ZALO-261040 format. One line per field, with one value per residue (C-alpha): residue number from 1; residue in three letters; chain; y, x, z. Coordinates in pm, 1 decimal. Each point is the difference from the previous one (the first is absolute). Layout:
<recs>
pos = (NUM	...)
code = (ALA	...)
unit = (A	...)
v = (Y	...)
u = (X	...)
w = (Z	...)
</recs>
This chain:
<recs>
pos = (1	2	3	4	5	6	7	8	9	10	11	12	13	14	15	16	17	18	19	20	21	22	23	24	25	26	27	28	29	30	31	32	33	34	35	36	37	38	39	40	41	42	43	44	45	46	47	48	49	50	51	52	53	54	55	56	57	58	59	60	61	62	63	64	65	66	67	68	69	70	71	72	73	74	75	76	77	78	79	80	81	82	83	84	85	86	87	88	89	90	91	92	93	94	95	96	97	98	99	100	101	102	103	104	105	106	107	108	109	110	111	112	113	114	115	116	117	118	119	120	121	122	123	124	125	126	127	128	129	130	131	132	133	134	135	136	137	138	139	140	141	142	143	144	145	146	147	148	149	150	151	152	153	154	155	156	157	158	159	160	161	162	163	164	165	166	167	168	169	170	171	172	173	174	175	176	177	178	179	180	181	182	183	184	185	186	187	188	189	190	191	192	193	194	195	196	197	198	199	200	201	202	203	204	205	206	207	208	209	210	211	212	213	214	215	216	217	218	219	220	221	222	223	224	225	226	227	228	229	230	231	232	233	234	235	236	237	238	239	240	241	242	243	244	245	246	247	248	249	250	251	252	253	254	255	256	257	258	259	260	261	262	263	264	265	266	267	268	269	270	271	272	273	274	275	276	277	278	279	280	281	282	283	284	285	286	287	288	289	290	291	292	293	294	295	296	297	298	299	300	301	302	303	304	305	306	307	308	309	310	311	312	313	314	315	316	317	318	319	320	321	322	323	324	325	326	327	328	329	330	331	332	333	334	335	336	337	338	339	340	341	342	343	344	345	346	347	348	349	350	351	352	353	354	355	356	357	358	359	360	361	362	363	364	365	366	367	368	369	370	371	372	373	374	375	376	377	378	379	380	381	382	383	384	385	386	387	388	389	390	391	392	393	394	395	396	397	398	399	400	401	402	403	404	405	406	407	408	409	410	411	412	413	414	415	416	417	418	419	420	421	422	423	424	425	426	427	428	429	430	431	432	433	434	435	436	437	438	439	440	441	442	443	444	445	446	447	448	449	450	451	452	453	454	455	456	457	458	459	460	461	462	463	464	465	466	467	468	469	470	471	472	473	474	475	476	477	478	479	480	481	482	483	484	485	486	487	488	489	490	491	492	493	494	495	496	497	498	499	500	501	502	503	504	505	506	507	508	509	510	511	512	513	514	515	516	517	518	519	520	521	522	523	524	525	526	527	528	529	530	531	532	533	534	535	536	537	538	539	540	541	542	543	544	545	546	547	548	549	550)
code = (MET	SER	THR	VAL	GLU	ASP	ALA	LEU	LEU	ALA	GLU	GLN	ALA	ARG	ARG	ALA	ALA	LYS	SER	ALA	GLY	THR	THR	GLY	MET	HIS	GLN	PRO	ARG	VAL	ALA	ALA	PRO	PHE	PHE	ALA	GLY	ALA	GLY	ASP	GLY	ALA	THR	LEU	HIS	ARG	TYR	LEU	ASP	ASP	ASP	PHE	VAL	ALA	ARG	PHE	LEU	GLU	ASP	ALA	ARG	SER	GLY	ARG	LEU	THR	ARG	MET	THR	ALA	GLN	PRO	TRP	PHE	GLY	GLN	ASP	ARG	PHE	GLY	ARG	PHE	ARG	ASN	GLU	PRO	THR	LEU	ARG	LEU	PRO	MET	HIS	ARG	SER	PHE	TYR	VAL	LEU	CYS	ALA	GLU	VAL	GLN	CYS	LEU	ILE	PRO	GLY	ALA	PRO	ALA	PHE	ASP	PRO	LYS	LYS	ILE	LEU	GLY	ALA	GLY	MET	VAL	VAL	ARG	ARG	MET	PRO	ALA	ASP	GLY	PRO	PRO	GLN	ARG	TRP	MET	ILE	ALA	ASP	GLY	GLN	PRO	LEU	GLY	TRP	ARG	GLY	ASP	PRO	ILE	PRO	ASP	HIS	ASP	PRO	ASP	ASP	VAL	HIS	ARG	LEU	THR	ALA	ARG	GLY	LEU	LEU	PRO	ARG	ARG	PHE	PRO	GLU	PRO	PRO	HIS	SER	GLY	GLU	GLU	VAL	THR	PRO	LEU	HIS	PRO	LEU	LEU	VAL	ARG	ARG	ARG	ASP	ALA	ASN	GLY	THR	VAL	ARG	SER	HIS	THR	LEU	LEU	TRP	GLY	TYR	LEU	PRO	LEU	GLY	GLY	SER	ALA	ARG	GLU	ALA	ALA	ASP	THR	PRO	LEU	PRO	GLN	ALA	GLY	GLY	ASP	GLN	ALA	PRO	ASP	PHE	GLY	LEU	GLU	HIS	ALA	TRP	PRO	LEU	GLY	SER	ARG	GLY	ALA	ARG	THR	TRP	SER	ALA	GLY	ASP	GLY	GLN	LEU	VAL	THR	ASP	GLY	ILE	ALA	THR	ALA	GLY	PHE	ILE	GLU	LEU	LEU	GLN	THR	LEU	VAL	ALA	ARG	PHE	GLN	VAL	ASN	ASP	ALA	ALA	ASP	ALA	ASP	ASN	ALA	GLY	LEU	ARG	THR	LEU	LEU	GLY	LYS	LEU	ARG	PHE	HIS	ALA	LEU	GLU	GLN	ARG	ILE	ASP	ASP	SER	LEU	ILE	SER	ARG	LEU	VAL	GLN	VAL	PRO	GLY	GLU	THR	VAL	LEU	ALA	TRP	LEU	ASP	ARG	SER	ALA	PRO	GLY	LEU	ILE	ALA	LEU	PHE	ALA	ARG	ILE	ALA	ARG	ASN	ASP	ALA	ILE	PRO	GLY	SER	VAL	ALA	LEU	PRO	ALA	GLY	ASN	SER	SER	GLN	THR	ARG	ASN	ASP	TYR	LEU	VAL	LEU	SER	GLU	GLN	GLN	ALA	ALA	ASP	LEU	ARG	SER	LEU	VAL	ALA	LEU	ARG	LEU	ALA	ARG	ALA	GLN	VAL	ARG	PHE	ASP	ASP	GLY	LEU	ALA	LEU	PRO	ARG	TYR	GLY	GLN	THR	GLU	GLY	ASP	ARG	PHE	VAL	ALA	VAL	PRO	PHE	VAL	ARG	TRP	ALA	ASP	ASP	CYS	GLY	CYS	GLU	ARG	VAL	ALA	TRP	GLY	PRO	ALA	SER	PRO	MET	PHE	ARG	VAL	ALA	SER	PRO	PHE	ASP	PRO	ASP	ALA	GLN	ARG	PRO	THR	THR	ILE	VAL	LEU	PRO	SER	LEU	ASP	ASP	PHE	ARG	ARG	GLY	LEU	PRO	ARG	GLY	VAL	ALA	MET	LEU	THR	SER	LYS	SER	LEU	ALA	ASP	VAL	LEU	ARG	ARG	ILE	GLN	PRO	GLY	ILE	ASP	MET	LYS	GLU	GLY	GLY	PRO	GLY	ASN	ARG	SER	GLY	SER	CYS	TRP	SER	PHE	GLY	PHE	SER	LEU	PRO	ALA	ILE	THR	LEU	CYS	ALA	MET	LEU	LEU	LEU	MET	VAL	VAL	ILE	ASN	LEU	LEU	ASN	LEU	PHE	LEU	GLY	TRP	LEU	PRO	TRP	ALA	PHE	LEU	ALA	LEU	PRO	ARG	LEU	CYS	LEU	LYS	ALA	LEU	LYS	GLY	LYS)
unit = (A	A	A	A	A	A	A	A	A	A	A	A	A	A	A	A	A	A	A	A	A	A	A	A	A	A	A	A	A	A	A	A	A	A	A	A	A	A	A	A	A	A	A	A	A	A	A	A	A	A	A	A	A	A	A	A	A	A	A	A	A	A	A	A	A	A	A	A	A	A	A	A	A	A	A	A	A	A	A	A	A	A	A	A	A	A	A	A	A	A	A	A	A	A	A	A	A	A	A	A	A	A	A	A	A	A	A	A	A	A	A	A	A	A	A	A	A	A	A	A	A	A	A	A	A	A	A	A	A	A	A	A	A	A	A	A	A	A	A	A	A	A	A	A	A	A	A	A	A	A	A	A	A	A	A	A	A	A	A	A	A	A	A	A	A	A	A	A	A	A	A	A	A	A	A	A	A	A	A	A	A	A	A	A	A	A	A	A	A	A	A	A	A	A	A	A	A	A	A	A	A	A	A	A	A	A	A	A	A	A	A	A	A	A	A	A	A	A	A	A	A	A	A	A	A	A	A	A	A	A	A	A	A	A	A	A	A	A	A	A	A	A	A	A	A	A	A	A	A	A	A	A	A	A	A	A	A	A	A	A	A	A	A	A	A	A	A	A	A	A	A	A	A	A	A	A	A	A	A	A	A	A	A	A	A	A	A	A	A	A	A	A	A	A	A	A	A	A	A	A	A	A	A	A	A	A	A	A	A	A	A	A	A	A	A	A	A	A	A	A	A	A	A	A	A	A	A	A	A	A	A	A	A	A	A	A	A	A	A	A	A	A	A	A	A	A	A	A	A	A	A	A	A	A	A	A	A	A	A	A	A	A	A	A	A	A	A	A	A	A	A	A	A	A	A	A	A	A	A	A	A	A	A	A	A	A	A	A	A	A	A	A	A	A	A	A	A	A	A	A	A	A	A	A	A	A	A	A	A	A	A	A	A	A	A	A	A	A	A	A	A	A	A	A	A	A	A	A	A	A	A	A	A	A	A	A	A	A	A	A	A	A	A	A	A	A	A	A	A	A	A	A	A	A	A	A	A	A	A	A	A	A	A	A	A	A	A	A	A	A	A	A	A	A	A	A	A	A	A	A	A	A	A	A	A	A	A	A	A	A	A	A	A	A	A	A	A	A	A	A	A	A	A	A	A	A	A	A	A	A	A	A	A	A	A	A	A	A	A	A	A	A	A	A	A	A	A	A	A	A	A	A	A	A	A	A	A	A	A	A	A	A	A	A	A	A	A	A	A	A)
v = (13840.7	-305.0	1.2	-66.7	294.9	227.9	-109.2	58.1	360.0	43.7	-144.2	265.9	269.0	-161.7	-82.7	329.1	-92.0	-307.2	-41.7	158.7	-125.2	-329.5	-61.6	-184.7	-273.9	-344.9	67.7	-292.8	-0.4	-262.6	-101.6	-279.6	-314.5	-42.0	-269.8	208.4	119.4	350.0	138.8	-296.8	178.3	-241.9	-349.6	-272.3	-370.3	-276.0	-339.1	-283.8	-176.7	100.6	-40.7	324.2	170.5	-259.4	-10.5	377.7	16.7	-274.2	176.0	328.8	-152.4	-204.1	285.9	-153.4	305.9	167.9	313.9	12.2	-44.5	-313.0	-172.3	-197.6	68.9	377.1	-28.1	-309.1	92.9	261.5	-128.9	128.6	312.2	223.9	-127.8	301.2	-104.0	-343.3	-157.4	-141.5	-318.6	-39.5	-230.6	-220.7	-62.6	-116.6	292.3	224.4	320.1	155.9	366.0	84.8	334.0	112.4	248.4	187.8	258.2	346.3	59.7	-39.4	-362.5	-82.8	-270.8	-220.1	169.3	-163.9	-221.6	75.6	365.2	-84.9	69.8	-158.9	-50.4	-65.7	39.9	141.4	-94.0	285.6	2.2	186.3	93.6	135.5	302.9	118.0	24.7	-306.1	-144.0	-141.2	-288.3	170.8	-147.8	169.6	-159.8	-335.1	4.2	35.0	303.2	-89.3	195.2	373.4	255.9	263.1	173.2	-236.5	138.7	-114.8	-81.3	-334.5	-159.8	-137.2	291.9	-154.9	-97.8	339.9	199.8	-219.3	42.3	378.3	1.2	109.2	-326.7	-190.5	-343.7	-271.9	-374.0	-152.3	235.4	173.9	-128.7	99.4	322.7	140.2	-171.4	-376.6	-114.2	-342.2	-66.9	-39.0	-171.3	89.3	-263.0	47.8	-186.1	-2.2	-41.3	-10.9	236.9	-53.2	131.5	-253.5	260.3	-114.9	262.8	6.5	97.4	61.3	-130.2	65.7	-282.3	-90.3	-193.5	196.1	-78.8	9.7	-23.9	234.2	153.0	290.7	10.0	281.5	195.4	-57.7	362.6	-0.9	177.1	-239.1	-28.0	207.5	-181.0	275.4	228.6	235.3	-224.5	-229.9	-368.2	-79.3	-269.5	15.0	-201.4	-311.4	-3.2	38.9	293.1	122.9	-145.5	99.8	202.4	-296.0	54.6	334.1	170.2	247.9	-107.6	-172.0	-117.3	-367.4	39.4	-1.7	-333.5	-232.5	-281.0	-127.8	-276.9	-82.3	-38.8	244.4	143.6	-120.3	343.0	-18.1	-351.2	139.2	279.7	-243.6	-207.0	311.7	107.7	-338.3	-190.8	288.5	274.6	-221.5	279.1	-214.7	66.0	298.8	30.6	102.0	381.2	2.4	-140.4	272.2	205.0	-300.3	-139.1	334.4	11.6	-367.6	60.6	248.5	-226.9	-222.0	-293.8	32.2	-225.8	72.4	-53.6	52.3	261.1	185.4	375.5	249.2	-18.7	-379.4	-63.0	-283.0	115.3	-146.2	170.3	-15.8	-134.3	77.3	-293.8	-53.3	198.2	-133.0	32.9	-220.4	-257.0	-2.8	-36.6	-305.2	-152.3	18.1	-381.0	-65.8	251.0	-163.3	-332.0	169.9	144.2	-348.9	-139.3	274.8	-76.4	-367.9	103.3	-156.5	334.2	284.8	362.2	182.6	-311.8	-129.8	115.3	160.4	-187.4	133.2	-69.3	-239.9	-374.4	-76.7	265.3	254.6	356.0	82.9	378.6	302.0	251.2	328.0	279.9	364.2	188.7	178.2	-322.1	-167.5	296.0	-10.7	-373.4	38.1	263.3	-202.2	-319.6	186.6	153.7	-338.0	-155.3	279.5	-55.7	-373.4	66.5	222.2	-261.1	-267.0	210.0	66.2	-373.0	-43.7	49.9	186.8	-149.5	212.2	-95.5	35.0	-85.1	314.3	215.0	230.1	-279.6	30.5	-17.9	61.1	-94.0	270.0	-87.9	226.9	-19.0	164.8	131.9	239.9	317.5	157.3	161.2	-329.7	94.8	-272.9	57.8	-179.9	-57.0	-113.2	-217.9	-47.5	-166.0	-345.1	-47.1	48.4	-316.3	-126.0	-263.4	-301.5	-82.0	-307.9	-182.6	124.4	-314.2	124.5	37.4	-352.9	-253.2	-378.2	-168.2	-374.1	-148.8	-374.9	-143.6	-301.5	-348.2	-202.9	-188.8	327.0	54.1	-324.7	123.6	359.2	29.6	352.5	76.9	293.3	302.9	47.1	280.8	75.9	139.4	102.2	-204.7	220.8	-29.8	-368.7	-78.2	158.5	-172.4	-340.5	38.8	27.3	-298.3	-122.5	200.2	318.7	113.5	92.9	-250.0	104.7	-288.5	-77.1	-198.6	266.8	94.1	6.9	37.5	334.8	-103.1	122.7	-222.7	-65.4	-75.4	-167.2	-38.6	-259.5	189.1	-272.2	-14.1	378.5	2.6	-253.5	192.2	324.9	-156.5	-151.5	326.5	190.9	-227.5	20.9	380.3	20.8	-241.8	197.5	320.9	-178.2	-81.2	369.9	178.6	-259.9	53.9	-347.7	62.8	298.4	-151.4	-361.6	-156.1	-374.4	-121.6	-366.9	-71.9	-324.7	-118.3	-129.8	-365.6	41.1	146.9	-302.2	-236.0	-130.3)
u = (8721.1	13.2	-60.9	368.5	106.4	-248.6	138.6	358.1	-86.8	-164.5	306.4	221.5	-219.5	12.2	368.9	85.8	-235.2	200.6	28.0	315.1	-48.4	180.0	249.7	327.2	-108.9	-101.9	69.9	121.7	317.8	44.7	365.3	222.3	-41.6	231.2	207.0	58.7	342.0	112.3	-188.5	-238.0	-329.3	-291.3	140.5	-94.3	9.0	-13.6	-168.1	1.1	-323.9	-363.5	-5.3	194.9	-241.7	42.1	374.0	37.0	-203.1	212.7	320.2	-122.9	-95.0	318.3	232.6	127.3	-72.1	319.3	109.3	-8.3	372.5	3.6	-259.1	182.4	-260.6	51.3	343.7	-56.5	-323.8	154.9	-46.7	-108.4	126.8	-11.6	171.0	30.5	-314.6	-126.2	-262.3	-309.8	-142.7	-369.6	-245.8	6.6	365.4	-124.2	164.4	-182.1	109.6	-113.6	54.9	77.2	15.9	-35.6	-232.6	149.2	-143.3	142.7	136.3	349.5	102.8	-230.3	-211.4	-231.8	-315.9	-313.2	-145.1	-352.1	47.4	81.5	-310.4	148.6	324.0	110.1	272.5	23.4	243.1	146.7	196.5	330.4	112.6	351.6	-103.2	-315.2	-201.9	-139.5	-318.5	-306.0	-221.1	-338.4	-349.7	-330.9	-327.9	172.7	154.9	380.2	120.3	370.3	307.0	-48.7	273.0	-212.3	128.5	-26.3	-185.7	67.2	-360.3	-181.7	43.5	-357.7	-216.3	-331.8	124.8	158.5	-301.4	-234.8	214.6	-5.4	-379.2	-2.4	-153.8	-273.6	76.7	-186.6	-13.0	125.4	292.9	49.2	276.8	355.6	132.1	347.8	334.5	-17.4	48.9	104.6	-90.9	255.8	-67.3	132.4	193.0	124.5	326.0	240.9	376.7	274.8	290.0	365.5	-59.4	-277.4	-276.2	-321.0	-144.0	-319.6	-15.7	-302.5	76.3	-197.9	11.2	-176.3	32.0	153.0	-205.9	188.2	-290.6	-251.4	-75.1	-183.6	-197.0	38.6	-312.0	-136.0	58.9	365.1	217.9	195.9	376.1	211.1	253.1	263.2	-93.2	-209.4	-117.0	-299.3	64.4	-50.7	-265.2	-19.9	321.0	-202.3	-141.9	152.9	-64.4	-260.2	-190.5	276.9	320.2	236.5	179.6	-175.0	62.5	-160.3	-347.7	-26.5	-304.2	52.0	31.9	-374.5	-59.8	-65.5	-206.9	23.1	-232.9	-67.5	370.8	114.5	347.5	219.6	-35.2	-379.8	8.7	220.6	-250.4	-292.7	174.3	22.2	-358.3	-162.0	228.1	118.8	-261.5	-301.5	-127.3	-304.5	-119.3	-229.9	-39.9	364.9	6.9	373.0	-81.3	-252.5	238.2	134.8	-347.6	-113.1	288.1	-29.2	-368.8	99.9	251.7	-157.3	111.9	-71.4	-20.7	101.9	-264.4	-1.6	-257.1	-79.2	-11.8	-195.4	261.0	-50.3	351.1	46.4	173.6	90.1	-215.2	36.8	-315.9	-14.2	-63.5	-33.0	192.8	310.6	-181.9	-289.7	243.6	202.8	-312.8	-97.7	342.4	183.4	-8.4	125.4	281.9	104.6	23.0	207.0	237.8	40.9	90.3	257.1	148.8	33.1	160.0	-292.8	-67.3	226.8	-109.6	-32.3	-95.2	-312.2	-357.1	-203.2	-305.5	-331.3	-169.6	-262.6	76.1	337.2	-1.9	275.9	-3.6	80.0	-32.4	219.6	71.5	178.5	68.6	59.3	291.0	-229.4	-175.8	335.7	112.7	-324.3	36.3	360.4	-105.8	-292.1	202.8	279.5	-252.0	-162.3	340.4	75.7	-334.4	65.6	328.5	-171.0	-271.0	268.5	192.3	-325.0	-40.7	356.5	86.8	329.6	200.6	61.7	364.6	229.2	364.5	137.1	278.3	-248.0	-203.3	134.9	-236.6	-24.3	-265.7	-102.8	-193.0	-243.0	-223.4	-332.7	-55.3	-230.5	134.6	-116.4	-293.8	-116.4	105.0	153.7	363.5	252.2	366.1	230.4	303.1	332.8	-2.8	140.0	324.9	-48.9	-78.4	-88.7	-254.4	91.3	-159.2	-226.8	230.4	335.2	218.3	190.1	-325.0	-123.8	17.9	13.1	-337.0	-61.9	-270.6	-46.3	-76.5	-231.2	135.6	-81.4	-267.6	-185.4	-43.6	-194.6	-234.0	-9.5	-373.2	-138.4	-80.6	228.1	-113.3	-341.8	-115.0	-365.1	-88.6	-313.9	-160.6	132.4	364.4	-35.8	-130.1	312.0	239.5	-154.6	45.3	378.3	157.9	360.3	69.8	-68.6	-252.9	-353.0	-226.6	-339.7	-172.0	0.3	-166.6	-265.2	-185.9	-374.3	-80.3	182.6	184.3	340.3	307.4	266.4	352.0	251.7	373.9	233.5	254.9	270.1	-35.3	17.5	306.9	174.0	-89.9	121.3	333.2	48.9	-80.6	222.9	294.9	-57.0	1.2	301.4	198.8	-84.2	116.7	306.8	103.1	28.8	49.8	145.1	-271.1	-2.1	251.3	-208.4	-344.0	28.4	194.6	-10.3	121.6	-22.0	-193.9	-60.1	-359.5	-186.2	36.3	375.7	17.7	-184.1	239.5	-263.0)
w = (10744.8	226.7	374.2	71.3	-218.5	177.0	335.6	-116.1	-86.3	339.0	169.4	-157.4	151.6	343.8	8.2	165.7	284.4	103.3	372.6	137.2	353.6	-43.9	275.6	-36.3	240.5	-120.7	-364.1	-207.6	-200.9	-270.2	-10.4	-115.8	214.2	295.5	-175.1	-317.2	-104.2	-80.2	-301.1	-25.0	58.2	-13.6	-51.9	-246.9	84.1	-260.7	39.4	-251.4	91.2	20.8	379.7	29.8	242.5	273.8	-59.4	23.9	321.9	152.2	-109.9	150.0	334.6	28.8	-99.7	-324.9	-217.3	-118.6	-180.2	-379.1	-61.8	218.5	-219.9	-274.2	-267.5	29.9	-155.9	-214.6	-177.5	-226.9	-351.0	-336.7	-173.7	307.5	312.5	224.9	187.7	107.7	-225.3	164.2	-146.8	-73.0	178.1	-311.1	89.4	342.2	177.3	246.6	172.8	327.5	88.0	362.4	184.2	361.6	172.2	292.0	234.1	-65.8	351.3	145.7	3.5	-296.2	168.7	-201.0	-121.5	135.0	-278.8	127.8	-96.1	-361.3	-208.4	-308.3	-184.7	-354.3	-256.1	-349.3	-275.4	-202.0	-320.7	17.9	-353.0	-26.7	-207.5	171.1	320.1	178.7	-146.1	174.1	-114.8	-9.1	13.3	-78.1	109.8	37.9	-349.9	-35.0	-194.2	-3.9	110.4	47.1	66.7	174.6	316.9	295.8	306.6	353.8	93.2	-9.4	-345.8	2.5	-114.4	103.4	346.1	59.5	-111.8	203.1	312.0	-49.4	-27.2	-363.2	-116.9	184.9	134.2	-182.7	-34.0	-213.6	-26.6	-336.4	-232.6	81.3	-150.4	36.2	32.7	30.0	360.0	125.4	365.4	276.9	330.4	349.0	193.9	356.9	64.7	292.0	-7.7	258.7	-64.0	88.3	354.5	59.7	-16.9	-168.4	-231.8	-207.3	-367.5	-218.7	-346.7	-315.5	-250.9	-320.6	-322.4	-288.0	-312.1	-329.1	-241.6	-150.4	-336.4	-157.3	-322.8	-247.3	-89.9	-348.9	-99.3	103.8	-262.7	-214.7	59.7	-234.0	-216.0	-23.3	283.6	-215.0	-283.4	11.2	-79.9	-368.9	12.6	-380.1	-21.2	79.8	-354.5	-343.8	-231.2	-90.9	297.8	239.6	10.5	-40.3	-331.7	-57.5	-333.1	-235.5	-101.3	-336.8	-195.0	75.7	375.5	54.3	-175.4	296.5	-153.8	-359.5	-117.7	364.5	87.8	267.4	34.8	285.7	163.2	-7.8	151.3	274.0	65.4	-0.6	267.5	215.4	-66.5	56.8	237.1	221.0	-23.9	-75.7	-220.1	-80.5	356.9	-37.2	377.4	52.7	4.2	-80.1	-346.2	-91.2	-214.6	-187.1	-63.1	-138.9	-247.6	-94.7	-65.2	-271.3	-176.1	-264.3	-205.5	-370.3	-301.7	-359.0	-265.2	-375.8	-89.4	-323.0	28.0	-211.2	-279.1	-19.0	132.8	250.0	316.0	338.5	262.3	377.6	163.3	376.1	227.9	374.1	256.5	171.7	334.5	-109.8	-132.7	325.4	213.6	-203.7	-70.3	334.9	58.5	-353.1	44.5	328.3	-184.5	-272.9	257.9	151.8	-344.8	-44.7	341.8	-100.6	-331.9	-186.0	-168.8	-108.8	54.1	-328.8	-198.1	173.3	-67.4	275.3	131.1	-120.2	329.9	-132.6	-1.2	-160.7	-271.4	-48.3	-124.0	-362.1	-0.9	72.3	274.6	-67.9	247.9	-84.7	149.6	246.6	100.4	63.2	212.6	201.5	50.8	118.1	253.3	134.2	30.9	181.3	240.2	58.2	72.0	245.2	170.0	11.1	178.2	255.5	56.0	35.8	251.1	184.6	44.0	127.2	362.4	28.4	288.6	303.4	38.0	-299.3	-50.6	-166.2	139.4	172.6	161.3	353.3	294.5	373.4	255.6	248.7	320.9	183.2	305.4	86.3	353.2	188.5	159.4	326.1	-181.9	-146.4	-352.8	-209.5	-98.0	-215.9	82.7	-280.7	49.7	-179.6	-340.4	-55.1	-192.8	-371.9	-194.2	-344.3	-102.5	-212.6	-331.5	5.5	-244.0	126.5	4.2	305.3	192.1	-65.3	279.3	-43.8	-39.7	6.9	-222.7	32.6	-342.8	-32.2	-58.8	-308.9	192.2	56.4	-373.1	-29.5	272.0	-122.7	-54.0	-58.6	361.8	69.5	-199.4	-158.1	-227.0	-53.2	-340.1	-182.3	-276.9	-282.1	107.1	89.5	-348.0	-147.9	241.7	-63.3	-374.5	30.2	-172.7	20.1	-316.5	204.6	-261.3	98.4	-173.2	-129.2	175.3	368.4	276.2	41.9	312.9	-56.5	368.0	16.3	317.1	110.5	-0.8	257.9	-127.5	227.3	-40.1	145.2	206.4	-20.1	-378.4	-27.8	225.3	-220.9	-317.9	154.4	99.3	-346.2	-175.4	239.5	-69.7	-376.5	7.3	230.9	-214.7	-313.8	163.5	128.4	-357.0	-81.9	331.8	234.4	260.4	150.7	283.6	118.6	-50.2	107.7	284.0	66.6	339.7	102.3	319.2	184.4	-19.7	301.7	-106.7	-32.0	349.0	132.6	-178.3	-243.9)
</recs>
């Protein structure tokens, strides 16, 4: 059990001993800012440039902050499938949002709470699904866990900070990684305004940038998603019978014949592509391939030879040869070349001989599987595919903000303060209006961007000085053998010194190629789908020389 978990258990035992001597004087109350409208709660303010901090501070000091309904974007930014709530753009759309709340003293008249008495402040963002309780974005030892729907307590969301303040964890430097609900800091700002009667009054605002990023990675042992609610996905459909469940039927004698005179069936070629290109089953160091390698080590090619038995009758006899595993370990490069020929339509699966793995020879023997061996192979391949999916998901970062019907969010501010006994307390404020978060590629969320393309003169001067890639000798030798025919030649310039190589690319030339390829693809799609009016807009503009009369 970790130190934080031990302290959490100790905190439960001490919770009954909380100080009850707190008076009602000088307690903070987090409320909606003074300029907010009815039902606003904490307010959000949008800025369309990266200098949003200075602009917000100037707006706050000069009294230009307004209620939510008075901000045009609050009613206009409602796009996508769900439009009951405003949709917040992402920083990649060059849009930034600032949350604002106010801290008042809990006495008659609600004067401004002294900023010097604020020990800290922050906000949390919570997911508000329509069919369940609110969810928190949880972090353990600095690593995000994702949304969790556990009951939400009213204490400090930072477990380490709270337990340290209560004396259940020792203070140390550097501080331990964050655990608990993710917290974004808020900052106090004392502003003064003159009301309609001419009276100048102070207000303590809390403000902070609302981040709209973040992701969580799934653990490698996460259960696989179920296809039909209670049925596991049928990974066997990726391969044809008898190596998979696609086209499954009752077993017949000819189903197990995979290789005849060195020519493999199309289904076996398909399986070899999975084993070699995807699983890299020839890599003995990969523990996920252990089961497959064990089975492949038991499958053997065989040849047919004429032999005379005891009755002097000549018969064809099966002579066992090497195992499939030994052949794959030796022939992986030759198989990759065969797959490339198939992709270029230079070879047809089911009519091409398998490489033997030594020089340019091909196999001329046989491979036959029994019904049980085929069933074992189907099971192992399906398990390996399932494991590959889990490993793939483990490498993917699931975004924090989704765009489904239940992906609605609020931001909730809080403030830390010390009571009369010196104990640290937390006061929570009202949540912001509910909002959604735009998808990175939502067309309604995009904002105009200007990219100045180079002139024709720039292409003549477009030497490779923009982007450089450093590569090792082994990869450089391969790259330098690429000829205009796109085939890898056997020869090459060589590199006897064993040095690395630096490859540079002309940015103007790449820009021109990208534009040409883009227009080719768009025009091809336009022939069938009529995409051009939505993908390309040409507007004439006066160039600088024309403006000068030249």
